[in-house]
PADOFI-617689 format. One record per atom (N, C-alpha, C): atom name; x, z, y. Coordinates in nm, 3 decimals, m for minus. Layout:
<nudos>
+-------+---------+---------+---------+
: atome :       x :       z :       y :
+-------+---------+---------+---------+
:    CA :       X :       Z :       Y :
...
+-------+---------+---------+---------+
</nudos>
This chain:
<nudos>
+-------+---------+---------+---------+
: atome :       x :       z :       y :
+-------+---------+---------+---------+
:     N :   3.229 :   4.458 :  m3.782 :
:    CA :   3.163 :   4.526 :  m3.894 :
:     C :   3.073 :   4.634 :  m3.836 :
:     N :   2.956 :   4.651 :  m3.893 :
:    CA :   2.858 :   4.748 :  m3.846 :
:     C :   2.879 :   4.883 :  m3.913 :
:     N :   2.842 :   4.988 :  m3.842 :
:    CA :   2.838 :   5.120 :  m3.903 :
:     C :   2.706 :   5.129 :  m3.978 :
:     N :   2.711 :   5.179 :  m4.100 :
:    CA :   2.596 :   5.176 :  m4.190 :
:     C :   2.468 :   5.227 :  m4.127 :
:     N :   2.467 :   5.346 :  m4.068 :
:    CA :   2.343 :   5.401 :  m4.013 :
:     C :   2.288 :   5.317 :  m3.900 :
:     N :   2.373 :   5.272 :  m3.807 :
:    CA :   2.328 :   5.189 :  m3.696 :
:     C :   2.275 :   5.056 :  m3.750 :
:     N :   2.343 :   5.000 :  m3.846 :
:    CA :   2.301 :   4.873 :  m3.905 :
:     C :   2.165 :   4.887 :  m3.972 :
:     N :   2.148 :   4.993 :  m4.052 :
:    CA :   2.019 :   5.015 :  m4.118 :
:     C :   1.909 :   5.039 :  m4.016 :
:     N :   1.938 :   5.112 :  m3.909 :
:    CA :   1.838 :   5.138 :  m3.806 :
:     C :   1.798 :   5.008 :  m3.735 :
:     N :   1.897 :   4.923 :  m3.707 :
:    CA :   1.866 :   4.794 :  m3.643 :
:     C :   1.775 :   4.709 :  m3.732 :
:     N :   1.810 :   4.702 :  m3.860 :
:    CA :   1.728 :   4.624 :  m3.953 :
:     C :   1.590 :   4.688 :  m3.966 :
:     N :   1.585 :   4.820 :  m3.977 :
:    CA :   1.458 :   4.891 :  m3.987 :
:     C :   1.369 :   4.864 :  m3.867 :
:     N :   1.427 :   4.863 :  m3.748 :
:    CA :   1.349 :   4.833 :  m3.627 :
:     C :   1.293 :   4.692 :  m3.630 :
:     N :   1.374 :   4.596 :  m3.679 :
:    CA :   1.325 :   4.458 :  m3.689 :
:     C :   1.212 :   4.449 :  m3.791 :
:     N :   1.226 :   4.521 :  m3.902 :
:    CA :   1.122 :   4.521 :  m4.005 :
:     C :   0.992 :   4.578 :  m3.947 :
:     N :   1.002 :   4.692 :  m3.876 :
:    CA :   0.884 :   4.754 :  m3.817 :
:     C :   0.816 :   4.657 :  m3.720 :
:     N :   0.897 :   4.594 :  m3.635 :
:    CA :   0.841 :   4.502 :  m3.536 :
:     C :   0.769 :   4.385 :  m3.604 :
:     N :   0.831 :   4.328 :  m3.707 :
:    CA :   0.766 :   4.217 :  m3.778 :
:     C :   0.638 :   4.263 :  m3.848 :
:     N :   0.640 :   4.382 :  m3.907 :
:    CA :   0.520 :   4.435 :  m3.974 :
:     C :   0.408 :   4.454 :  m3.873 :
:     N :   0.440 :   4.513 :  m3.757 :
:    CA :   0.339 :   4.536 :  m3.655 :
:     C :   0.286 :   4.405 :  m3.598 :
:     N :   0.376 :   4.309 :  m3.573 :
:    CA :   0.333 :   4.178 :  m3.524 :
:     C :   0.244 :   4.105 :  m3.625 :
:     N :   0.269 :   4.132 :  m3.754 :
:    CA :   0.191 :   4.070 :  m3.861 :
:     C :   0.061 :   4.146 :  m3.888 :
:     N :   0.042 :   4.259 :  m3.817 :
:    CA :  m0.078 :   4.342 :  m3.833 :
:     C :  m0.096 :   4.387 :  m3.978 :
:     N :   0.015 :   4.435 :  m4.037 :
:    CA :   0.014 :   4.485 :  m4.175 :
:     C :   0.042 :   4.635 :  m4.170 :
:     N :  m0.036 :   4.714 :  m4.242 :
:    CA :  m0.014 :   4.858 :  m4.244 :
:     C :   0.101 :   4.892 :  m4.338 :
:     N :   0.154 :   5.012 :  m4.321 :
:    CA :   0.260 :   5.061 :  m4.410 :
:     C :   0.209 :   5.065 :  m4.552 :
:     N :   0.086 :   5.111 :  m4.569 :
:    CA :   0.026 :   5.120 :  m4.702 :
:     C :   0.016 :   4.982 :  m4.768 :
:     N :  m0.026 :   4.881 :  m4.692 :
:    CA :  m0.041 :   4.746 :  m4.746 :
:     C :   0.094 :   4.687 :  m4.788 :
:     N :   0.195 :   4.702 :  m4.702 :
:    CA :   0.323 :   4.641 :  m4.735 :
:     C :   0.392 :   4.715 :  m4.849 :
:     N :   0.379 :   4.847 :  m4.853 :
:    CA :   0.438 :   4.923 :  m4.964 :
:     C :   0.373 :   4.880 :  m5.095 :
:     N :   0.243 :   4.859 :  m5.092 :
:    CA :   0.172 :   4.813 :  m5.211 :
:     C :   0.218 :   4.674 :  m5.252 :
:     N :   0.231 :   4.583 :  m5.153 :
:    CA :   0.278 :   4.446 :  m5.182 :
:     C :   0.418 :   4.446 :  m5.243 :
:     N :   0.502 :   4.540 :  m5.199 :
:    CA :   0.640 :   4.548 :  m5.247 :
:     C :   0.655 :   4.635 :  m5.371 :
:     N :   0.545 :   4.698 :  m5.411 :
:    CA :   0.543 :   4.784 :  m5.529 :
:     C :   0.644 :   4.900 :  m5.516 :
:     N :   0.644 :   4.962 :  m5.397 :
:    CA :   0.728 :   5.079 :  m5.372 :
:     C :   0.642 :   5.188 :  m5.311 :
:     N :   0.693 :   5.310 :  m5.311 :
:    CA :   0.623 :   5.422 :  m5.250 :
:     C :   0.625 :   5.408 :  m5.098 :
:     N :   0.518 :   5.454 :  m5.033 :
:    CA :   0.513 :   5.450 :  m4.887 :
:     C :   0.630 :   5.526 :  m4.825 :
:     N :   0.667 :   5.639 :  m4.886 :
:    CA :   0.778 :   5.720 :  m4.834 :
:     C :   0.909 :   5.641 :  m4.835 :
:     N :   0.930 :   5.564 :  m4.940 :
:    CA :   1.050 :   5.481 :  m4.949 :
:     C :   1.049 :   5.374 :  m4.841 :
:     N :   0.933 :   5.309 :  m4.823 :
:    CA :   0.922 :   5.206 :  m4.720 :
:     C :   0.951 :   5.265 :  m4.582 :
:     N :   0.895 :   5.381 :  m4.554 :
:    CA :   0.915 :   5.445 :  m4.424 :
:     C :   1.063 :   5.476 :  m4.403 :
:     N :   1.132 :   5.520 :  m4.509 :
:    CA :   1.277 :   5.546 :  m4.498 :
:     C :   1.352 :   5.418 :  m4.462 :
:     N :   1.313 :   5.304 :  m4.521 :
:    CA :   1.376 :   5.176 :  m4.487 :
:     C :   1.350 :   5.142 :  m4.341 :
:     N :   1.224 :   5.154 :  m4.298 :
:    CA :   1.189 :   5.120 :  m4.160 :
:     C :   1.262 :   5.210 :  m4.061 :
:     N :   1.283 :   5.335 :  m4.097 :
:    CA :   1.351 :   5.429 :  m4.008 :
:     C :   1.503 :   5.421 :  m4.019 :
:     N :   1.555 :   5.338 :  m4.111 :
:    CA :   1.699 :   5.323 :  m4.127 :
:     C :   1.765 :   5.447 :  m4.184 :
:     N :   1.690 :   5.526 :  m4.260 :
:    CA :   1.741 :   5.652 :  m4.313 :
:     C :   1.820 :   5.636 :  m4.443 :
:     N :   1.801 :   5.525 :  m4.512 :
:    CA :   1.868 :   5.500 :  m4.639 :
:     C :   1.917 :   5.356 :  m4.643 :
:     N :   2.008 :   5.329 :  m4.736 :
:    CA :   2.055 :   5.192 :  m4.755 :
:     C :   1.938 :   5.103 :  m4.791 :
:     N :   1.939 :   4.982 :  m4.738 :
:    CA :   1.830 :   4.888 :  m4.760 :
:     C :   1.877 :   4.782 :  m4.858 :
:     N :   1.820 :   4.777 :  m4.978 :
:    CA :   1.865 :   4.680 :  m5.079 :
:     C :   1.843 :   4.535 :  m5.036 :
:     N :   1.935 :   4.450 :  m5.075 :
:    CA :   1.923 :   4.307 :  m5.044 :
:     C :   1.796 :   4.249 :  m5.102 :
:     N :   1.757 :   4.292 :  m5.221 :
:    CA :   1.635 :   4.238 :  m5.283 :
:     C :   1.511 :   4.272 :  m5.200 :
:     N :   1.510 :   4.390 :  m5.139 :
:    CA :   1.400 :   4.432 :  m5.052 :
:     C :   1.393 :   4.342 :  m4.929 :
:     N :   1.509 :   4.318 :  m4.866 :
:    CA :   1.512 :   4.231 :  m4.748 :
:     C :   1.470 :   4.089 :  m4.781 :
:     N :   1.512 :   4.042 :  m4.897 :
:    CA :   1.474 :   3.908 :  m4.942 :
:     C :   1.323 :   3.898 :  m4.955 :
:     N :   1.260 :   3.999 :  m5.018 :
:    CA :   1.115 :   3.998 :  m5.034 :
:     C :   1.044 :   4.005 :  m4.899 :
:     N :   1.094 :   4.088 :  m4.809 :
:    CA :   1.033 :   4.100 :  m4.677 :
:     C :   1.041 :   3.968 :  m4.599 :
:     N :   1.153 :   3.900 :  m4.608 :
:    CA :   1.167 :   3.772 :  m4.538 :
:     C :   1.059 :   3.675 :  m4.585 :
:     N :   1.028 :   3.678 :  m4.715 :
:    CA :   0.922 :   3.591 :  m4.766 :
:     C :   0.784 :   3.636 :  m4.718 :
:     N :   0.760 :   3.765 :  m4.717 :
:    CA :   0.630 :   3.816 :  m4.671 :
:     C :   0.607 :   3.781 :  m4.524 :
:     N :   0.710 :   3.800 :  m4.441 :
:    CA :   0.697 :   3.773 :  m4.298 :
:     C :   0.719 :   3.627 :  m4.262 :
:     N :   0.759 :   3.547 :  m4.362 :
:    CA :   0.784 :   3.403 :  m4.342 :
:     C :   0.891 :   3.380 :  m4.234 :
:     N :   1.003 :   3.454 :  m4.249 :
:    CA :   1.118 :   3.437 :  m4.161 :
:     C :   1.241 :   3.417 :  m4.246 :
:     N :   1.346 :   3.364 :  m4.186 :
:    CA :   1.474 :   3.353 :  m4.257 :
:     C :   1.536 :   3.491 :  m4.269 :
:     N :   1.605 :   3.514 :  m4.378 :
:    CA :   1.672 :   3.641 :  m4.401 :
:     C :   1.769 :   3.673 :  m4.287 :
:     N :   1.829 :   3.570 :  m4.230 :
:    CA :   1.922 :   3.589 :  m4.118 :
:     C :   1.861 :   3.664 :  m4.002 :
:     N :   1.732 :   3.646 :  m3.974 :
:    CA :   1.665 :   3.717 :  m3.866 :
:     C :   1.663 :   3.867 :  m3.894 :
:     N :   1.633 :   3.905 :  m4.018 :
:    CA :   1.634 :   4.047 :  m4.054 :
:     C :   1.774 :   4.106 :  m4.046 :
:     N :   1.874 :   4.029 :  m4.087 :
:    CA :   2.011 :   4.079 :  m4.092 :
:     C :   2.076 :   4.090 :  m3.954 :
:     N :   2.054 :   3.991 :  m3.868 :
:    CA :   2.128 :   3.984 :  m3.743 :
:     C :   2.041 :   4.000 :  m3.618 :
:     N :   1.911 :   3.983 :  m3.632 :
:    CA :   1.823 :   3.988 :  m3.516 :
:     C :   1.819 :   3.857 :  m3.441 :
:     N :   1.888 :   3.758 :  m3.490 :
:    CA :   1.892 :   3.627 :  m3.426 :
:     C :   1.822 :   3.525 :  m3.513 :
:     N :   1.749 :   3.436 :  m3.448 :
:    CA :   1.685 :   3.327 :  m3.521 :
:     C :   1.793 :   3.234 :  m3.576 :
:     N :   1.773 :   3.188 :  m3.697 :
:    CA :   1.863 :   3.089 :  m3.755 :
:     C :   1.845 :   2.958 :  m3.679 :
:     N :   1.957 :   2.895 :  m3.643 :
:    CA :   1.948 :   2.774 :  m3.561 :
:     C :   2.017 :   2.652 :  m3.621 :
:     N :   2.107 :   2.676 :  m3.714 :
:    CA :   2.183 :   2.565 :  m3.768 :
:     C :   2.096 :   2.483 :  m3.863 :
:     N :   2.096 :   2.352 :  m3.846 :
:    CA :   2.013 :   2.268 :  m3.932 :
:     C :   2.094 :   2.165 :  m4.009 :
:     N :   2.220 :   2.145 :  m3.975 :
:    CA :   2.303 :   2.050 :  m4.047 :
:     C :   2.402 :   2.122 :  m4.137 :
:     N :   2.469 :   2.227 :  m4.087 :
:    CA :   2.560 :   2.306 :  m4.169 :
:     C :   2.579 :   2.443 :  m4.106 :
:     N :   2.631 :   2.536 :  m4.185 :
:    CA :   2.665 :   2.671 :  m4.139 :
:     C :   2.791 :   2.712 :  m4.214 :
:     N :   2.899 :   2.733 :  m4.143 :
:    CA :   3.026 :   2.772 :  m4.203 :
:     C :   3.040 :   2.924 :  m4.193 :
:     N :   3.075 :   2.986 :  m4.303 :
:    CA :   3.106 :   3.129 :  m4.304 :
:     C :   3.251 :   3.142 :  m4.349 :
:     N :   3.335 :   3.193 :  m4.261 :
:    CA :   3.477 :   3.209 :  m4.293 :
:     C :   3.497 :   3.326 :  m4.389 :
:     N :   3.609 :   3.326 :  m4.458 :
:    CA :   3.641 :   3.430 :  m4.557 :
:     C :   3.625 :   3.569 :  m4.496 :
:     N :   3.553 :   3.654 :  m4.566 :
:    CA :   3.530 :   3.793 :  m4.527 :
:     C :   3.456 :   3.809 :  m4.395 :
:     N :   3.384 :   3.707 :  m4.350 :
:    CA :   3.311 :   3.712 :  m4.224 :
:     C :   3.160 :   3.701 :  m4.243 :
:     N :   3.115 :   3.707 :  m4.367 :
:    CA :   2.971 :   3.704 :  m4.391 :
:     C :   2.907 :   3.833 :  m4.344 :
:     N :   2.776 :   3.830 :  m4.326 :
:    CA :   2.702 :   3.947 :  m4.281 :
:     C :   2.684 :   4.042 :  m4.398 :
:     N :   2.729 :   4.167 :  m4.381 :
:    CA :   2.713 :   4.268 :  m4.485 :
:     C :   2.567 :   4.306 :  m4.493 :
:     N :   2.511 :   4.301 :  m4.613 :
:    CA :   2.368 :   4.324 :  m4.631 :
:     C :   2.341 :   4.464 :  m4.680 :
:     N :   2.418 :   4.514 :  m4.769 :
:    CA :   2.381 :   4.633 :  m4.843 :
:     C :   2.507 :   4.703 :  m4.889 :
:     N :   2.518 :   4.830 :  m4.861 :
:    CA :   2.638 :   4.902 :  m4.904 :
:     C :   2.602 :   5.016 :  m4.997 :
:     N :   2.508 :   4.991 :  m5.084 :
:    CA :   2.479 :   5.091 :  m5.186 :
:     C :   2.606 :   5.111 :  m5.266 :
:     N :   2.617 :   5.227 :  m5.329 :
:    CA :   2.742 :   5.255 :  m5.399 :
:     C :   2.767 :   5.158 :  m5.513 :
:     N :   2.660 :   5.095 :  m5.568 :
:    CA :   2.680 :   5.003 :  m5.680 :
:     C :   2.725 :   4.863 :  m5.638 :
:     N :   2.675 :   4.816 :  m5.523 :
:    CA :   2.699 :   4.676 :  m5.485 :
:     C :   2.734 :   4.664 :  m5.337 :
:     N :   2.817 :   4.565 :  m5.307 :
:    CA :   2.841 :   4.523 :  m5.169 :
:     C :   2.800 :   4.376 :  m5.163 :
:     N :   2.700 :   4.345 :  m5.082 :
:    CA :   2.653 :   4.207 :  m5.065 :
:     C :   2.703 :   4.152 :  m4.933 :
:     N :   2.761 :   4.034 :  m4.937 :
:    CA :   2.801 :   3.963 :  m4.816 :
:     C :   2.721 :   3.833 :  m4.812 :
:     N :   2.632 :   3.820 :  m4.713 :
:    CA :   2.552 :   3.699 :  m4.699 :
:     C :   2.644 :   3.587 :  m4.654 :
:     N :   2.646 :   3.478 :  m4.728 :
:    CA :   2.738 :   3.368 :  m4.700 :
:     C :   2.677 :   3.259 :  m4.613 :
:     N :   2.550 :   3.275 :  m4.576 :
:    CA :   2.486 :   3.174 :  m4.491 :
:     C :   2.370 :   3.240 :  m4.416 :
:     N :   2.399 :   3.294 :  m4.298 :
:    CA :   2.296 :   3.366 :  m4.224 :
:     C :   2.238 :   3.289 :  m4.107 :
:     N :   2.295 :   3.174 :  m4.074 :
:    CA :   2.250 :   3.103 :  m3.954 :
:     C :   2.181 :   2.969 :  m3.981 :
:     N :   2.172 :   2.929 :  m4.106 :
:    CA :   2.110 :   2.800 :  m4.139 :
:     C :   1.958 :   2.819 :  m4.147 :
:     N :   1.886 :   2.737 :  m4.078 :
:    CA :   1.740 :   2.750 :  m4.070 :
:     C :   1.671 :   2.684 :  m4.190 :
:     N :   1.564 :   2.743 :  m4.233 :
:    CA :   1.479 :   2.691 :  m4.342 :
:     C :   1.556 :   2.671 :  m4.473 :
:     N :   1.639 :   2.768 :  m4.508 :
:    CA :   1.713 :   2.761 :  m4.634 :
:     C :   1.616 :   2.764 :  m4.752 :
:     N :   1.654 :   2.697 :  m4.858 :
:    CA :   1.577 :   2.701 :  m4.982 :
:     C :   1.638 :   2.800 :  m5.080 :
:     N :   1.751 :   2.860 :  m5.043 :
:    CA :   1.819 :   2.958 :  m5.127 :
:     C :   1.897 :   3.054 :  m5.038 :
:     N :   1.924 :   3.173 :  m5.090 :
:    CA :   2.010 :   3.270 :  m5.023 :
:     C :   2.137 :   3.282 :  m5.106 :
:     N :   2.251 :   3.288 :  m5.038 :
:    CA :   2.379 :   3.295 :  m5.109 :
:     C :   2.454 :   3.422 :  m5.069 :
:     N :   2.507 :   3.491 :  m5.170 :
:    CA :   2.578 :   3.616 :  m5.147 :
:     C :   2.706 :   3.620 :  m5.228 :
:     N :   2.807 :   3.683 :  m5.173 :
:    CA :   2.924 :   3.723 :  m5.248 :
:     C :   2.901 :   3.871 :  m5.277 :
:     N :   2.900 :   3.908 :  m5.405 :
:    CA :   2.866 :   4.045 :  m5.443 :
:     C :   2.984 :   4.108 :  m5.516 :
:     N :   3.017 :   4.230 :  m5.476 :
:    CA :   3.120 :   4.307 :  m5.544 :
:     C :   3.051 :   4.429 :  m5.605 :
:     N :   3.074 :   4.447 :  m5.734 :
:    CA :   3.018 :   4.561 :  m5.807 :
:     C :   3.134 :   4.654 :  m5.841 :
:     N :   3.127 :   4.776 :  m5.792 :
:    CA :   3.230 :   4.874 :  m5.824 :
:     C :   3.201 :   4.936 :  m5.959 :
:     N :   3.306 :   4.976 :  m6.032 :
:    CA :   3.283 :   5.041 :  m6.161 :
:     C :   3.209 :   5.172 :  m6.140 :
:     N :   3.122 :   5.203 :  m6.233 :
:    CA :   3.036 :   5.321 :  m6.224 :
:     C :   3.066 :   5.419 :  m6.335 :
:     N :   3.047 :   5.544 :  m6.305 :
:    CA :   3.057 :   5.647 :  m6.408 :
:     C :   2.930 :   5.645 :  m6.494 :
:     N :   2.815 :   5.615 :  m6.428 :
:    CA :   2.688 :   5.605 :  m6.499 :
:     C :   2.677 :   5.464 :  m6.555 :
:     N :   2.672 :   5.447 :  m6.686 :
:    CA :   2.676 :   5.313 :  m6.745 :
:     C :   2.548 :   5.231 :  m6.727 :
:     N :   2.435 :   5.294 :  m6.690 :
:    CA :   2.311 :   5.219 :  m6.673 :
:     C :   2.264 :   5.234 :  m6.528 :
:     N :   2.272 :   5.127 :  m6.448 :
:    CA :   2.232 :   5.134 :  m6.308 :
:     C :   2.081 :   5.126 :  m6.292 :
:     N :   2.035 :   5.150 :  m6.170 :
:    CA :   1.892 :   5.134 :  m6.142 :
:     C :   1.860 :   4.985 :  m6.138 :
:     N :   1.750 :   4.949 :  m6.201 :
:    CA :   1.708 :   4.809 :  m6.210 :
:     C :   1.627 :   4.771 :  m6.086 :
:     N :   1.635 :   4.644 :  m6.047 :
:    CA :   1.554 :   4.594 :  m5.937 :
:     C :   1.501 :   4.457 :  m5.973 :
:     N :   1.406 :   4.410 :  m5.897 :
:    CA :   1.351 :   4.276 :  m5.917 :
:     C :   1.311 :   4.220 :  m5.781 :
:     N :   1.296 :   4.090 :  m5.775 :
:    CA :   1.252 :   4.023 :  m5.653 :
:     C :   1.198 :   3.886 :  m5.692 :
:     N :   1.120 :   3.825 :  m5.606 :
:    CA :   1.063 :   3.694 :  m5.641 :
:     C :   1.171 :   3.588 :  m5.657 :
:     N :   1.141 :   3.486 :  m5.734 :
:    CA :   1.229 :   3.370 :  m5.745 :
:     C :   1.315 :   3.368 :  m5.868 :
:     N :   1.425 :   3.295 :  m5.854 :
:    CA :   1.522 :   3.279 :  m5.961 :
:     C :   1.659 :   3.311 :  m5.904 :
:     N :   1.752 :   3.343 :  m5.993 :
:    CA :   1.885 :   3.381 :  m5.947 :
:     C :   1.991 :   3.317 :  m6.036 :
:     N :   2.098 :   3.273 :  m5.971 :
:    CA :   2.215 :   3.219 :  m6.041 :
:     C :   2.334 :   3.306 :  m6.003 :
:     N :   2.408 :   3.355 :  m6.101 :
:    CA :   2.528 :   3.435 :  m6.077 :
:     C :   2.646 :   3.371 :  m6.148 :
:     N :   2.758 :   3.359 :  m6.076 :
:    CA :   2.881 :   3.303 :  m6.131 :
:     C :   2.992 :   3.405 :  m6.109 :
:     N :   3.054 :   3.454 :  m6.215 :
:    CA :   3.156 :   3.558 :  m6.207 :
:     C :   3.289 :   3.498 :  m6.160 :
:     N :   3.339 :   3.550 :  m6.048 :
:    CA :   3.465 :   3.505 :  m5.991 :
:     C :   3.583 :   3.590 :  m6.037 :
:     N :   3.560 :   3.721 :  m6.048 :
:    CA :   3.666 :   3.814 :  m6.089 :
:     C :   3.605 :   3.925 :  m6.174 :
:     N :   3.679 :   3.970 :  m6.274 :
:    CA :   3.636 :   4.085 :  m6.353 :
:     C :   3.533 :   4.050 :  m6.459 :
:     N :   3.468 :   4.154 :  m6.508 :
:    CA :   3.365 :   4.139 :  m6.612 :
:     C :   3.244 :   4.222 :  m6.574 :
:     N :   3.127 :   4.170 :  m6.609 :
:    CA :   2.999 :   4.235 :  m6.578 :
:     C :   2.916 :   4.252 :  m6.703 :
:     N :   2.841 :   4.360 :  m6.707 :
:    CA :   2.734 :   4.371 :  m6.805 :
:     C :   2.605 :   4.358 :  m6.725 :
:     N :   2.523 :   4.261 :  m6.763 :
:    CA :   2.396 :   4.239 :  m6.695 :
:     C :   2.284 :   4.289 :  m6.783 :
:     N :   2.202 :   4.372 :  m6.723 :
:    CA :   2.081 :   4.422 :  m6.789 :
:     C :   1.964 :   4.341 :  m6.736 :
:     N :   1.892 :   4.275 :  m6.826 :
:    CA :   1.775 :   4.198 :  m6.784 :
:     C :   1.676 :   4.188 :  m6.900 :
:     N :   1.555 :   4.225 :  m6.873 :
:    CA :   1.444 :   4.211 :  m6.967 :
:     C :   1.481 :   4.254 :  m7.110 :
:     N :   1.522 :   4.379 :  m7.122 :
:    CA :   1.559 :   4.439 :  m7.251 :
:     C :   1.681 :   4.374 :  m7.318 :
:     N :   1.764 :   4.308 :  m7.240 :
:    CA :   1.887 :   4.246 :  m7.291 :
:     C :   2.006 :   4.301 :  m7.214 :
:     N :   2.120 :   4.305 :  m7.282 :
:    CA :   2.248 :   4.338 :  m7.219 :
:     C :   2.342 :   4.221 :  m7.248 :
:     N :   2.389 :   4.157 :  m7.140 :
:    CA :   2.471 :   4.038 :  m7.154 :
:     C :   2.604 :   4.063 :  m7.083 :
:     N :   2.713 :   4.034 :  m7.150 :
:    CA :   2.845 :   4.050 :  m7.088 :
:     C :   2.893 :   3.915 :  m7.039 :
:     N :   2.932 :   3.913 :  m6.911 :
:    CA :   2.986 :   3.792 :  m6.850 :
:     C :   3.129 :   3.821 :  m6.804 :
:     N :   3.218 :   3.727 :  m6.829 :
:    CA :   3.357 :   3.737 :  m6.786 :
:     C :   3.384 :   3.632 :  m6.679 :
:     N :   3.501 :   3.638 :  m6.621 :
:    CA :   3.541 :   3.543 :  m6.518 :
:     C :   3.513 :   3.400 :  m6.564 :
:     N :   3.443 :   3.323 :  m6.481 :
:    CA :   3.408 :   3.185 :  m6.512 :
:     C :   3.273 :   3.169 :  m6.581 :
:     N :   3.214 :   3.279 :  m6.629 :
:    CA :   3.081 :   3.273 :  m6.692 :
:     C :   2.973 :   3.274 :  m6.585 :
:     N :   2.856 :   3.224 :  m6.621 :
:    CA :   2.744 :   3.225 :  m6.527 :
:     C :   2.614 :   3.254 :  m6.602 :
:     N :   2.513 :   3.290 :  m6.524 :
:    CA :   2.380 :   3.315 :  m6.578 :
:     C :   2.277 :   3.270 :  m6.475 :
:     N :   2.167 :   3.215 :  m6.522 :
:    CA :   2.055 :   3.175 :  m6.438 :
:     C :   1.934 :   3.246 :  m6.497 :
:     N :   1.854 :   3.315 :  m6.415 :
:    CA :   1.742 :   3.391 :  m6.470 :
:     C :   1.627 :   3.404 :  m6.371 :
:     N :   1.512 :   3.441 :  m6.425 :
:    CA :   1.393 :   3.469 :  m6.346 :
:     C :   1.410 :   3.609 :  m6.289 :
:     N :   1.431 :   3.619 :  m6.158 :
:    CA :   1.464 :   3.748 :  m6.098 :
:     C :   1.343 :   3.838 :  m6.078 :
:     N :   1.225 :   3.793 :  m6.118 :
:    CA :   1.108 :   3.881 :  m6.118 :
:     C :   1.120 :   3.985 :  m6.229 :
:     N :   1.205 :   3.956 :  m6.329 :
:    CA :   1.233 :   4.054 :  m6.435 :
:     C :   1.334 :   4.156 :  m6.381 :
:     N :   1.312 :   4.281 :  m6.410 :
:    CA :   1.402 :   4.386 :  m6.363 :
:     C :   1.543 :   4.362 :  m6.418 :
:     N :   1.641 :   4.375 :  m6.329 :
:    CA :   1.778 :   4.346 :  m6.368 :
:     C :   1.877 :   4.431 :  m6.288 :
:     N :   1.999 :   4.440 :  m6.340 :
:    CA :   2.107 :   4.512 :  m6.273 :
:     C :   2.239 :   4.469 :  m6.335 :
:     N :   2.348 :   4.498 :  m6.264 :
:    CA :   2.480 :   4.463 :  m6.311 :
:     C :   2.571 :   4.585 :  m6.306 :
:     N :   2.663 :   4.593 :  m6.402 :
:    CA :   2.763 :   4.700 :  m6.407 :
:     C :   2.899 :   4.635 :  m6.427 :
:     N :   2.998 :   4.677 :  m6.348 :
:    CA :   3.135 :   4.629 :  m6.366 :
:     C :   3.195 :   4.698 :  m6.488 :
:     N :   3.269 :   4.622 :  m6.565 :
:    CA :   3.331 :   4.676 :  m6.687 :
:     C :   3.481 :   4.698 :  m6.670 :
:     N :   3.541 :   4.767 :  m6.765 :
:    CA :   3.687 :   4.787 :  m6.773 :
:     C :   3.744 :   4.864 :  m6.655 :
:     N :   3.662 :   4.949 :  m6.591 :
:    CA :   3.705 :   5.031 :  m6.478 :
:     C :   3.765 :   4.950 :  m6.363 :
:     N :   3.718 :   4.826 :  m6.347 :
:    CA :   3.764 :   4.740 :  m6.239 :
:     C :   3.643 :   4.680 :  m6.169 :
:     N :   3.654 :   4.657 :  m6.037 :
:    CA :   3.543 :   4.590 :  m5.967 :
:     C :   3.523 :   4.449 :  m6.022 :
:     N :   3.401 :   4.401 :  m6.012 :
:    CA :   3.370 :   4.262 :  m6.050 :
:     C :   3.313 :   4.194 :  m5.927 :
:     N :   3.348 :   4.068 :  m5.909 :
:    CA :   3.301 :   3.990 :  m5.795 :
:     C :   3.229 :   3.867 :  m5.848 :
:     N :   3.110 :   3.840 :  m5.791 :
:    CA :   3.038 :   3.720 :  m5.834 :
:     C :   2.964 :   3.656 :  m5.718 :
:     N :   2.940 :   3.527 :  m5.732 :
:    CA :   2.859 :   3.451 :  m5.638 :
:     C :   2.716 :   3.457 :  m5.688 :
:     N :   2.624 :   3.499 :  m5.601 :
:    CA :   2.482 :   3.504 :  m5.635 :
:     C :   2.406 :   3.406 :  m5.547 :
:     N :   2.325 :   3.325 :  m5.610 :
:    CA :   2.238 :   3.231 :  m5.538 :
:     C :   2.095 :   3.268 :  m5.578 :
:     N :   2.015 :   3.305 :  m5.479 :
:    CA :   1.875 :   3.342 :  m5.502 :
:     C :   1.787 :   3.232 :  m5.449 :
:     N :   1.703 :   3.181 :  m5.538 :
:    CA :   1.617 :   3.067 :  m5.503 :
:     C :   1.473 :   3.112 :  m5.503 :
+-------+---------+---------+---------+
</nudos>
């Protein structure tokens, strides 16, 4: 398991290197990602938690597998990639979500898969995020309230949702218990 600051710095260094190799300025990439330059610089410097949605967008911009950003290693598996229980690569440890990448070594994936745990929050409305593509979420444990495009949807264990993830969205665990769900981003 990585220590958060070292992990963020490692990812930030990889992001900086890819940006420089791609001959893209900080201003250009911040504009493409629709974030402030200061925020982008904090990500590159590993000063703050790096959201999974941000890494997903960067992987598309740089035309690399997400696994390269997460681990620094090129994805090599082309037939299968097994991830043992609790051995996925931790992507993001923001206080709201814990993302575990369930497939970091398979090359040319058409989807990203995560096991996500949402801790209960005192603040009932989380910060919304968006990213390119579509997303499928299947609730494994607990209950979630999903905020998406001016809607609030409650999902319980066994429920699922498929949505256009370009719309701003967020999840909140209900009943003062963590919620766990499988997320597939396409």
